[in-house]
MOPAC internal coordinates of N, CA, C and O (Angstrom, degrees):
PM7 1SCF
backbone

  N    0.0000 0     0.00 0     0.00 0    0    0    0
  C    1.4729 1     0.00 0     0.00 0    1    0    0
  C    1.4837 1   104.89 1     0.00 0    2    1    0
  O    1.2310 1   121.93 1   -48.52 1    3    2    1
  N    1.2890 1   113.91 1   131.48 1    3    2    1
  C    1.4769 1   122.35 1   171.82 1    5    3    2
  C    1.4899 1   109.66 1  -104.99 1    6    5    3
  O    1.2310 1   121.20 1   -52.40 1    7    6    5
  N    1.3078 1   115.30 1   127.60 1    7    6    5
  C    1.4774 1   119.07 1  -179.21 1    9    7    6
  C    1.4898 1   109.89 1  -107.64 1   10    9    7
  O    1.2310 1   121.67 1   -33.59 1   11   10    9
  N    1.3426 1   114.41 1   146.41 1   11   10    9
  C    1.5046 1   119.68 1   174.93 1   13   11   10
  C    1.5099 1   108.07 1   -67.35 1   14   13   11
  O    1.2310 1   119.79 1   -25.19 1   15   14   13
  N    1.3127 1   118.00 1   154.81 1   15   14   13
  C    1.4084 1   123.61 1   177.57 1   17   15   14
  C    1.5151 1   110.12 1   -65.68 1   18   17   15
  O    1.2310 1   119.59 1   -33.61 1   19   18   17
  N    1.3260 1   118.38 1   146.39 1   19   18   17
  C    1.4155 1   122.14 1   178.82 1   21   19   18
  C    1.5926 1   107.00 1   -69.63 1   22   21   19
  O    1.2310 1   119.72 1   -23.93 1   23   22   21
  N    1.2903 1   118.13 1   156.07 1   23   22   21
  C    1.4585 1   120.87 1  -179.49 1   25   23   22
  C    1.5031 1   114.72 1   -53.78 1   26   25   23
  O    1.2310 1   119.60 1   152.06 1   27   26   25
  N    1.3315 1   118.37 1   -27.94 1   27   26   25
  C    1.4274 1   120.30 1   177.66 1   29   27   26
  C    1.4902 1   109.89 1  -148.11 1   30   29   27
  O    1.2310 1   119.74 1   -28.05 1   31   30   29
  N    1.3289 1   118.10 1   151.95 1   31   30   29
  C    1.4552 1   118.86 1   176.36 1   33   31   30
  C    1.5690 1   110.64 1   -63.64 1   34   33   31
  O    1.2310 1   120.25 1   -26.29 1   35   34   33
  N    1.2378 1   117.12 1   153.71 1   35   34   33
  C    1.5404 1   118.10 1   177.23 1   37   35   34
  C    1.5273 1   109.20 1  -118.84 1   38   37   35
  O    1.2310 1   119.90 1   -29.45 1   39   38   37
  N    1.3164 1   117.80 1   150.55 1   39   38   37
  C    1.4142 1   121.26 1  -176.74 1   41   39   38
  C    1.5609 1   108.71 1   -72.68 1   42   41   39
  O    1.2310 1   122.40 1   -13.29 1   43   42   41
  N    1.3359 1   113.01 1   166.71 1   43   42   41
  C    1.4546 1   117.12 1   175.55 1   45   43   42
  C    1.5573 1   113.51 1   -62.90 1   46   45   43
  O    1.2310 1   120.75 1   141.84 1   47   46   45
  N    1.3223 1   116.16 1   -38.16 1   47   46   45
  C    1.4326 1   119.44 1   178.18 1   49   47   46
  C    1.5634 1   109.10 1   -63.39 1   50   49   47
  O    1.2310 1   119.45 1   134.19 1   51   50   49
  N    1.3034 1   118.65 1   -45.81 1   51   50   49
  C    1.4705 1   120.40 1   178.08 1   53   51   50
  C    1.5108 1   110.68 1   -62.67 1   54   53   51
  O    1.2310 1   119.99 1   140.93 1   55   54   53
  N    1.3224 1   117.63 1   -39.07 1   55   54   53
  C    1.4841 1   120.99 1   178.81 1   57   55   54
  C    1.5381 1   111.18 1   -65.13 1   58   57   55
  O    1.2310 1   120.70 1   139.77 1   59   58   57
  N    1.3676 1   116.26 1   -40.23 1   59   58   57
  C    1.4576 1   119.13 1   176.39 1   61   59   58
  C    1.5049 1   111.58 1   -61.40 1   62   61   59
  O    1.2310 1   121.72 1   133.73 1   63   62   61
  N    1.3509 1   114.32 1   -46.27 1   63   62   61
  C    1.4489 1   117.75 1   179.69 1   65   63   62
  C    1.5482 1   112.98 1   -61.67 1   66   65   63
  O    1.2310 1   121.79 1   139.85 1   67   66   65
  N    1.3198 1   114.18 1   -40.15 1   67   66   65
  C    1.4496 1   118.87 1   176.82 1   69   67   66
  C    1.5152 1   115.38 1   -65.25 1   70   69   67
  O    1.2310 1   121.72 1   141.57 1   71   70   69
  N    1.3885 1   114.32 1   -38.43 1   71   70   69
  C    1.4553 1   116.48 1   176.03 1   73   71   70
  C    1.4968 1   113.52 1   -71.01 1   74   73   71
  O    1.2310 1   118.41 1   148.43 1   75   74   73
  N    1.3890 1   120.64 1   -31.57 1   75   74   73
  C    1.3872 1   123.72 1   172.18 1   77   75   74
  C    1.5651 1   110.04 1   -64.72 1   78   77   75
  O    1.2310 1   120.68 1   143.28 1   79   78   77
  N    1.3173 1   116.31 1   -36.72 1   79   78   77
  C    1.4181 1   117.97 1   175.73 1   81   79   78
  C    1.4787 1   112.45 1   -64.53 1   82   81   79
  O    1.2310 1   119.86 1   141.84 1   83   82   81
  N    1.3753 1   117.87 1   -38.16 1   83   82   81
  C    1.4538 1   124.94 1   175.63 1   85   83   82
  C    1.5079 1   109.21 1   -62.04 1   86   85   83
  O    1.2310 1   119.54 1   137.62 1   87   86   85
  N    1.3870 1   118.48 1   -42.38 1   87   86   85
  C    1.3909 1   120.01 1  -178.42 1   89   87   86
  C    1.5331 1   110.19 1   -63.62 1   90   89   87
  O    1.2310 1   119.64 1   141.72 1   91   90   89
  N    1.2722 1   118.28 1   -38.28 1   91   90   89
  C    1.4376 1   126.51 1   177.33 1   93   91   90
  C    1.5176 1   110.11 1   -64.40 1   94   93   91
  O    1.2310 1   120.83 1   140.04 1   95   94   93
  N    1.2993 1   116.01 1   -39.96 1   95   94   93
  C    1.4838 1   121.29 1   173.80 1   97   95   94
  C    1.5001 1   108.95 1   -60.92 1   98   97   95
  O    1.2310 1   118.99 1   132.72 1   99   98   97
  N    1.2620 1   119.53 1   -47.28 1   99   98   97
  C    1.4996 1   120.53 1   179.22 1  101   99   98
  C    1.4964 1   111.59 1   -61.62 1  102  101   99
  O    1.2310 1   121.91 1   136.94 1  103  102  101
  N    1.3608 1   113.94 1   -43.06 1  103  102  101
  C    1.4623 1   121.23 1  -178.68 1  105  103  102
  C    1.5705 1   110.79 1   -59.98 1  106  105  103
  O    1.2310 1   121.33 1   150.94 1  107  106  105
  N    1.2980 1   115.07 1   -29.06 1  107  106  105
  C    1.5210 1   120.47 1  -179.77 1  109  107  106
  C    1.4625 1   114.09 1   -80.09 1  110  109  107
  O    1.2310 1   119.03 1   178.71 1  111  110  109
  N    1.3661 1   119.46 1    -1.29 1  111  110  109
  C    1.4704 1   123.44 1   179.42 1  113  111  110
  C    1.5066 1   105.38 1  -129.78 1  114  113  111
  O    1.2310 1   119.82 1   -72.67 1  115  114  113
  N    1.3025 1   117.95 1   107.33 1  115  114  113
  C    1.4056 1   120.48 1  -177.37 1  117  115  114
  C    1.5534 1   116.16 1   -60.00 1  118  117  115
  O    1.2310 1   121.23 1   145.32 1  119  118  117
  N    1.3484 1   115.26 1   -34.68 1  119  118  117
  C    1.4244 1   117.52 1   175.73 1  121  119  118
  C    1.5504 1   114.40 1   -66.56 1  122  121  119
  O    1.2310 1   121.19 1   134.10 1  123  122  121
  N    1.2849 1   115.33 1   -45.90 1  123  122  121
  C    1.4847 1   120.03 1   177.02 1  125  123  122
  C    1.5288 1   109.26 1   -63.49 1  126  125  123
  O    1.2310 1   118.38 1   133.67 1  127  126  125
  N    1.2925 1   120.69 1   -46.33 1  127  126  125
  C    1.3952 1   123.03 1   178.80 1  129  127  126
  C    1.4667 1   114.41 1   -59.92 1  130  129  127
  O    1.2310 1   120.64 1   139.79 1  131  130  129
  N    1.3342 1   116.38 1   -40.21 1  131  130  129
  C    1.4655 1   120.61 1   179.42 1  133  131  130
  C    1.6096 1   108.18 1   -67.14 1  134  133  131
  O    1.2310 1   119.96 1   140.26 1  135  134  133
  N    1.2906 1   117.68 1   -39.74 1  135  134  133
  C    1.4268 1   120.09 1   178.99 1  137  135  134
  C    1.5899 1   108.38 1   -66.75 1  138  137  135
  O    1.2310 1   119.87 1   133.02 1  139  138  137
  N    1.2586 1   117.86 1   -46.98 1  139  138  137
  C    1.4685 1   120.54 1   179.82 1  141  139  138
  C    1.5503 1   109.94 1   -58.88 1  142  141  139
  O    1.2310 1   119.75 1   134.47 1  143  142  141
  N    1.3160 1   118.09 1   -45.53 1  143  142  141
  C    1.5215 1   119.37 1   178.49 1  145  143  142
  C    1.4562 1   111.84 1   -63.50 1  146  145  143
  O    1.2310 1   119.12 1   139.20 1  147  146  145
  N    1.4015 1   119.28 1   -40.80 1  147  146  145
  C    1.4065 1   122.24 1   178.34 1  149  147  146
  C    1.5374 1   113.07 1   -63.36 1  150  149  147
  O    1.2310 1   120.72 1   140.48 1  151  150  149
  N    1.3065 1   116.22 1   -39.52 1  151  150  149
  C    1.4635 1   118.43 1  -179.60 1  153  151  150
  C    1.4792 1   111.31 1   -75.01 1  154  153  151
  O    1.2310 1   117.88 1   150.90 1  155  154  153
  N    1.3023 1   121.65 1   -29.10 1  155  154  153
  C    1.4538 1   121.93 1  -175.29 1  157  155  154
  C    1.5282 1   109.53 1   -94.82 1  158  157  155
  O    1.2310 1   119.57 1   159.96 1  159  158  157
  N    1.3234 1   118.44 1   -20.04 1  159  158  157
  C    1.4513 1   120.61 1   179.09 1  161  159  158
  C    1.5707 1   112.45 1    80.84 1  162  161  159
  O    1.2310 1   120.67 1  -166.28 1  163  162  161
  N    1.2844 1   116.33 1    13.72 1  163  162  161
  C    1.4050 1   125.25 1  -178.09 1  165  163  162
  C    1.5589 1   109.34 1   -88.96 1  166  165  163
  O    1.2310 1   121.49 1   -49.89 1  167  166  165
  N    1.3019 1   114.75 1   130.11 1  167  166  165
  C    1.4591 1   118.83 1   177.02 1  169  167  166
  C    1.5464 1   109.55 1   -79.13 1  170  169  167
  O    1.2310 1   120.92 1   -36.20 1  171  170  169
  N    1.3070 1   115.84 1   143.80 1  171  170  169
  C    1.4642 1   115.74 1  -179.03 1  173  171  170
  C    1.5727 1   116.25 1   -52.75 1  174  173  171
  O    1.2310 1   121.28 1   146.16 1  175  174  173
  N    1.3004 1   115.15 1   -33.84 1  175  174  173
  C    1.4994 1   117.27 1  -178.85 1  177  175  174
  C    1.5594 1   110.58 1   -80.27 1  178  177  175
  O    1.2310 1   120.79 1   176.08 1  179  178  177
  N    1.3171 1   116.09 1    -3.92 1  179  178  177
  C    1.5063 1   119.64 1   174.74 1  181  179  178
  C    1.5763 1   114.28 1  -103.34 1  182  181  179
  O    1.2310 1   122.10 1  -179.66 1  183  182  181
  N    1.2867 1   113.58 1     0.34 1  183  182  181
  C    1.4301 1   121.25 1  -174.96 1  185  183  182
  C    1.6133 1   112.79 1   -53.26 1  186  185  183
  O    1.2310 1   122.35 1   128.71 1  187  186  185
  N    1.3216 1   113.11 1   -51.29 1  187  186  185
  C    1.4629 1   118.98 1  -176.58 1  189  187  186
  C    1.4917 1   108.66 1   -63.16 1  190  189  187
  O    1.2310 1   117.74 1   134.37 1  191  190  189
  N    1.3160 1   121.91 1   -45.63 1  191  190  189
  C    1.4748 1   121.24 1   178.95 1  193  191  190
  C    1.5371 1   110.50 1   -65.18 1  194  193  191
  O    1.2310 1   119.18 1   140.61 1  195  194  193
  N    1.3129 1   119.17 1   -39.39 1  195  194  193
  C    1.4237 1   123.30 1   176.33 1  197  195  194
  C    1.5478 1   113.86 1   -56.37 1  198  197  195
  O    1.2310 1   122.57 1   142.15 1  199  198  197
  N    1.3311 1   112.68 1   -37.85 1  199  198  197
  C    1.4428 1   123.51 1  -175.41 1  201  199  198
  C    1.5265 1   109.58 1   -62.04 1  202  201  199
  O    1.2310 1   120.42 1   151.87 1  203  202  201
  N    1.3148 1   116.80 1   -28.13 1  203  202  201
  C    1.4833 1   123.47 1   179.61 1  205  203  202
  C    1.5604 1   114.12 1   -82.37 1  206  205  203
  O    1.2310 1   120.74 1   168.12 1  207  206  205
  N    1.3355 1   116.19 1   -11.88 1  207  206  205
  C    1.4462 1   122.38 1   177.87 1  209  207  206
  C    1.5219 1   114.67 1   -73.79 1  210  209  207
  O    1.2310 1   121.16 1   -40.42 1  211  210  209
  N    1.3139 1   115.39 1   139.58 1  211  210  209
  C    1.4641 1   118.76 1   175.30 1  213  211  210
  C    1.5501 1   108.50 1   -56.25 1  214  213  211
  O    1.2310 1   121.45 1   -42.14 1  215  214  213
  N    1.2989 1   114.83 1   137.86 1  215  214  213
  C    1.3862 1   122.24 1   174.32 1  217  215  214
  C    1.4701 1   115.35 1    89.29 1  218  217  215
  O    1.2310 1   119.70 1   161.04 1  219  218  217
  N    1.3064 1   118.18 1   -18.96 1  219  218  217
  C    1.5130 1   122.06 1  -176.43 1  221  219  218
  C    1.5298 1   110.20 1   -60.46 1  222  221  219
  O    1.2310 1   120.43 1   129.78 1  223  222  221
  N    1.3644 1   116.79 1   -50.22 1  223  222  221
  C    1.4888 1   116.45 1  -176.18 1  225  223  222
  C    1.5321 1   111.93 1   -64.14 1  226  225  223
  O    1.2310 1   120.58 1   144.61 1  227  226  225
  N    1.3231 1   116.49 1   -35.39 1  227  226  225
  C    1.4204 1   118.00 1   172.79 1  229  227  226
  C    1.4929 1   111.63 1   -61.02 1  230  229  227
  O    1.2310 1   119.19 1   141.26 1  231  230  229
  N    1.3188 1   119.16 1   -38.74 1  231  230  229
  C    1.4428 1   119.95 1   175.70 1  233  231  230
  C    1.4591 1   116.31 1   -66.53 1  234  233  231
  O    1.2310 1   120.48 1   150.85 1  235  234  233
  N    1.3200 1   116.69 1   -29.15 1  235  234  233
  C    1.4779 1   121.52 1   174.93 1  237  235  234
  C    1.5611 1   108.76 1   -64.39 1  238  237  235
  O    1.2310 1   121.40 1   135.03 1  239  238  237
  N    1.3650 1   114.93 1   -44.97 1  239  238  237
  C    1.4165 1   118.98 1   178.51 1  241  239  238
  C    1.4934 1   113.29 1   -65.92 1  242  241  239
  O    1.2310 1   119.71 1   143.27 1  243  242  241
  N    1.3164 1   118.17 1   -36.73 1  243  242  241
  C    1.4892 1   123.89 1   178.85 1  245  243  242
  C    1.4797 1   108.40 1   -64.80 1  246  245  243
  O    1.2310 1   118.95 1   141.57 1  247  246  245
  N    1.3635 1   119.62 1   -38.43 1  247  246  245
  C    1.4334 1   123.35 1   178.46 1  249  247  246
  C    1.4992 1   108.72 1   -64.60 1  250  249  247
  O    1.2310 1   120.30 1   130.35 1  251  250  249
  N    1.3046 1   117.03 1   -49.65 1  251  250  249
  C    1.4643 1   120.90 1  -178.61 1  253  251  250
  C    1.5296 1   110.72 1   -56.97 1  254  253  251
  O    1.2310 1   120.65 1   137.19 1  255  254  253
  N    1.3263 1   116.35 1   -42.81 1  255  254  253
  C    1.4962 1   122.58 1  -176.33 1  257  255  254
  C    1.4786 1   109.82 1   -72.14 1  258  257  255
  O    1.2310 1   117.56 1   159.68 1  259  258  257
  N    1.3199 1   122.25 1   -20.32 1  259  258  257
  C    1.4182 1   124.70 1  -173.28 1  261  259  258
  C    1.4944 1   115.02 1   -71.15 1  262  261  259
  O    1.2310 1   119.89 1   163.78 1  263  262  261
  N    1.3052 1   117.82 1   -16.22 1  263  262  261
  C    1.4804 1   122.99 1   179.61 1  265  263  262
  C    1.5016 1   107.05 1  -132.52 1  266  265  263
  O    1.2310 1   121.80 1   -57.52 1  267  266  265
  N    1.3483 1   114.15 1   122.48 1  267  266  265
  C    1.4754 1   121.24 1  -176.13 1  269  267  266
  C    1.5228 1   109.93 1   -59.81 1  270  269  267
  O    1.2310 1   118.56 1   142.87 1  271  270  269
  N    1.3131 1   120.36 1   -37.13 1  271  270  269
  C    1.4897 1   120.75 1  -174.45 1  273  271  270
  C    1.5909 1   105.57 1   -70.53 1  274  273  271
  O    1.2310 1   119.70 1   138.78 1  275  274  273
  N    1.3057 1   118.18 1   -41.22 1  275  274  273
  C    1.4289 1   122.36 1   177.99 1  277  275  274
  C    1.5062 1   110.43 1   -66.35 1  278  277  275
  O    1.2310 1   119.75 1   137.35 1  279  278  277
  N    1.2764 1   118.08 1   -42.65 1  279  278  277
  C    1.4517 1   120.39 1   178.20 1  281  279  278
  C    1.4960 1   114.14 1   -62.89 1  282  281  279
  O    1.2310 1   120.33 1   135.98 1  283  282  281
  N    1.3123 1   116.98 1   -44.02 1  283  282  281
  C    1.4692 1   117.57 1  -178.50 1  285  283  282
  C    1.5210 1   110.41 1   -75.04 1  286  285  283
  O    1.2310 1   119.86 1   149.71 1  287  286  285
  N    1.3314 1   117.87 1   -30.29 1  287  286  285
  C    1.5124 1   116.51 1   175.85 1  289  287  286
  C    1.4504 1   113.12 1   -69.08 1  290  289  287
  O    1.2310 1   120.56 1   138.35 1  291  290  289
  N    1.3176 1   116.54 1   -41.65 1  291  290  289
  C    1.4978 1   120.42 1   178.47 1  293  291  290
  C    1.6034 1   109.36 1   -66.53 1  294  293  291
  O    1.2310 1   120.64 1   135.58 1  295  294  293
  N    1.2662 1   116.38 1   -44.42 1  295  294  293
  C    1.4874 1   119.17 1   178.20 1  297  295  294
  C    1.4924 1   110.66 1   -57.65 1  298  297  295
  O    1.2310 1   119.01 1   135.99 1  299  298  297
  N    1.3204 1   119.49 1   -44.01 1  299  298  297
  C    1.4704 1   123.91 1   177.06 1  301  299  298
  C    1.5127 1   110.01 1   -61.47 1  302  301  299
  O    1.2310 1   121.61 1   132.80 1  303  302  301
  N    1.3126 1   114.53 1   -47.20 1  303  302  301
  C    1.5113 1   117.07 1  -178.21 1  305  303  302
  C    1.5542 1   111.63 1   -64.51 1  306  305  303
  O    1.2310 1   120.94 1   145.77 1  307  306  305
  N    1.2908 1   115.80 1   -34.23 1  307  306  305
  C    1.4306 1   123.30 1  -179.91 1  309  307  306
  C    1.5065 1   114.24 1   -76.22 1  310  309  307
  O    1.2310 1   122.37 1   157.44 1  311  310  309
  N    1.3794 1   113.07 1   -22.56 1  311  310  309
  C    1.4617 1   118.43 1  -174.35 1  313  311  310
  C    1.4704 1   113.29 1    70.13 1  314  313  311
  O    1.2310 1   121.63 1  -145.37 1  315  314  313
  N    1.3181 1   114.49 1    34.63 1  315  314  313
  C    1.4985 1   123.40 1  -179.27 1  317  315  314
  C    1.5641 1   110.75 1  -129.99 1  318  317  315
  O    1.2310 1   120.20 1   -25.84 1  319  318  317
  N    1.3134 1   117.22 1   154.16 1  319  318  317
  C    1.4523 1   115.96 1   175.59 1  321  319  318
  C    1.4997 1   110.66 1   -69.67 1  322  321  319
  O    1.2310 1   118.62 1   -27.25 1  323  322  321
  N    1.2872 1   120.24 1   152.75 1  323  322  321
  C    1.4675 1   121.19 1  -179.82 1  325  323  322
  C    1.4934 1   113.08 1   -57.02 1  326  325  323
  O    1.2310 1   119.93 1   151.85 1  327  326  325
  N    1.3584 1   117.74 1   -28.15 1  327  326  325
  C    1.4685 1   120.00 1   179.72 1  329  327  326
  C    1.5284 1   113.95 1   -61.08 1  330  329  327
  O    1.2310 1   120.75 1   158.19 1  331  330  329
  N    1.3135 1   116.17 1   -21.81 1  331  330  329
  C    1.4308 1   121.88 1  -179.45 1  333  331  330
  C    1.5476 1   110.26 1   -60.14 1  334  333  331
  O    1.2310 1   120.38 1   147.56 1  335  334  333
  N    1.3751 1   116.87 1   -32.44 1  335  334  333
  C    1.4458 1   121.01 1  -179.24 1  337  335  334
  C    1.5132 1   109.23 1   -62.19 1  338  337  335
  O    1.2310 1   121.74 1   136.46 1  339  338  337
  N    1.3753 1   114.27 1   -43.54 1  339  338  337
  C    1.4925 1   118.20 1   179.89 1  341  339  338
  C    1.5325 1   110.75 1   -68.19 1  342  341  339
  O    1.2310 1   119.75 1   138.72 1  343  342  341
  N    1.2865 1   118.08 1   -41.28 1  343  342  341
  C    1.4600 1   123.83 1   178.15 1  345  343  342
  C    1.5057 1   109.63 1   -60.21 1  346  345  343
  O    1.2310 1   117.88 1   135.42 1  347  346  345
  N    1.2758 1   121.63 1   -44.58 1  347  346  345
  C    1.4365 1   127.41 1   177.34 1  349  347  346
  C    1.5643 1   111.15 1   -65.75 1  350  349  347
  O    1.2310 1   121.98 1   136.45 1  351  350  349
  N    1.2612 1   113.81 1   -43.55 1  351  350  349
  C    1.5600 1   116.63 1   174.86 1  353  351  350
  C    1.4709 1   110.89 1   -60.24 1  354  353  351
  O    1.2310 1   119.79 1   137.30 1  355  354  353
  N    1.3299 1   118.00 1   -42.70 1  355  354  353
  C    1.4912 1   116.78 1   176.19 1  357  355  354
  C    1.4746 1   116.11 1   -65.38 1  358  357  355
  O    1.2310 1   119.87 1   147.19 1  359  358  357
  N    1.3754 1   117.84 1   -32.81 1  359  358  357
  C    1.4304 1   122.18 1  -179.35 1  361  359  358
  C    1.5545 1   106.49 1   -70.64 1  362  361  359
  O    1.2310 1   118.67 1   146.70 1  363  362  361
  N    1.2748 1   120.14 1   -33.30 1  363  362  361
  C    1.4525 1   123.24 1  -179.44 1  365  363  362
  C    1.5488 1   113.67 1   -84.23 1  366  365  363
  O    1.2310 1   120.76 1   157.19 1  367  366  365
  N    1.3648 1   116.15 1   -22.81 1  367  366  365
  C    1.4697 1   123.12 1  -176.37 1  369  367  366
  C    1.5452 1   104.66 1  -133.48 1  370  369  367
  O    1.2310 1   120.69 1  -108.55 1  371  370  369
  N    1.3244 1   116.28 1    71.45 1  371  370  369
  C    1.5318 1   117.97 1   179.07 1  373  371  370
  C    1.4835 1   116.27 1   -55.79 1  374  373  371
  O    1.2310 1   122.33 1   153.84 1  375  374  373
  N    1.3836 1   113.14 1   -26.16 1  375  374  373
  C    1.4773 1   117.89 1  -177.14 1  377  375  374
  C    1.5377 1   112.00 1   -75.41 1  378  377  375
  O    1.2310 1   119.93 1   164.05 1  379  378  377
  N    1.3207 1   117.74 1   -15.95 1  379  378  377
  C    1.4700 1   120.47 1   178.00 1  381  379  378
  C    1.4583 1   111.28 1   -70.26 1  382  381  379
  O    1.2310 1   119.55 1   -35.36 1  383  382  381
  N    1.3135 1   118.46 1   144.64 1  383  382  381
  C    1.4624 1   122.04 1   172.45 1  385  383  382
  C    1.4918 1   112.71 1   -71.06 1  386  385  383
  O    1.2310 1   119.30 1   -25.68 1  387  386  385
  N    1.2823 1   118.94 1   154.32 1  387  386  385
  C    1.4256 1   121.88 1   179.72 1  389  387  386
  C    1.5163 1   112.86 1   -55.94 1  390  389  387
  O    1.2310 1   121.82 1   -50.62 1  391  390  389
  N    1.3408 1   114.12 1   129.38 1  391  390  389
  C    1.4630 1   119.11 1  -177.66 1  393  391  390
  C    1.5375 1   115.88 1    80.75 1  394  393  391
  O    1.2310 1   120.48 1   178.10 1  395  394  393
  N    1.2789 1   116.69 1    -1.90 1  395  394  393
  C    1.4589 1   120.44 1  -175.31 1  397  395  394
  C    1.5344 1   108.27 1   -91.59 1  398  397  395
  O    1.2310 1   122.15 1   -41.74 1  399  398  397
  N    1.2893 1   113.48 1   138.26 1  399  398  397
  C    1.5430 1   119.31 1   173.59 1  401  399  398
  C    1.4871 1   109.48 1  -124.91 1  402  401  399
  O    1.2310 1   120.10 1   180.00 1  403  402  401

């Protein structure tokens, strides 16, 4: 899925906060959280430690963006346009090309 750019770039701090919000969204849905944990190989009791690792929050956003239903549901819950996920991902992963997850 290719997302349009957000109306404005967001700071790394804003991106981290947004990604943490996305992680909370996943944690609130046992099916999504189970799928995320299975794909990442992270044990539930290691989630907090993993969240402190470089690249983890970008991975959360990539997971959210990988499924349109999840993307739109999270964006609605966050009160943000879906393009904000891509903008946050770019802020956390500046080496990634635009629209790349």
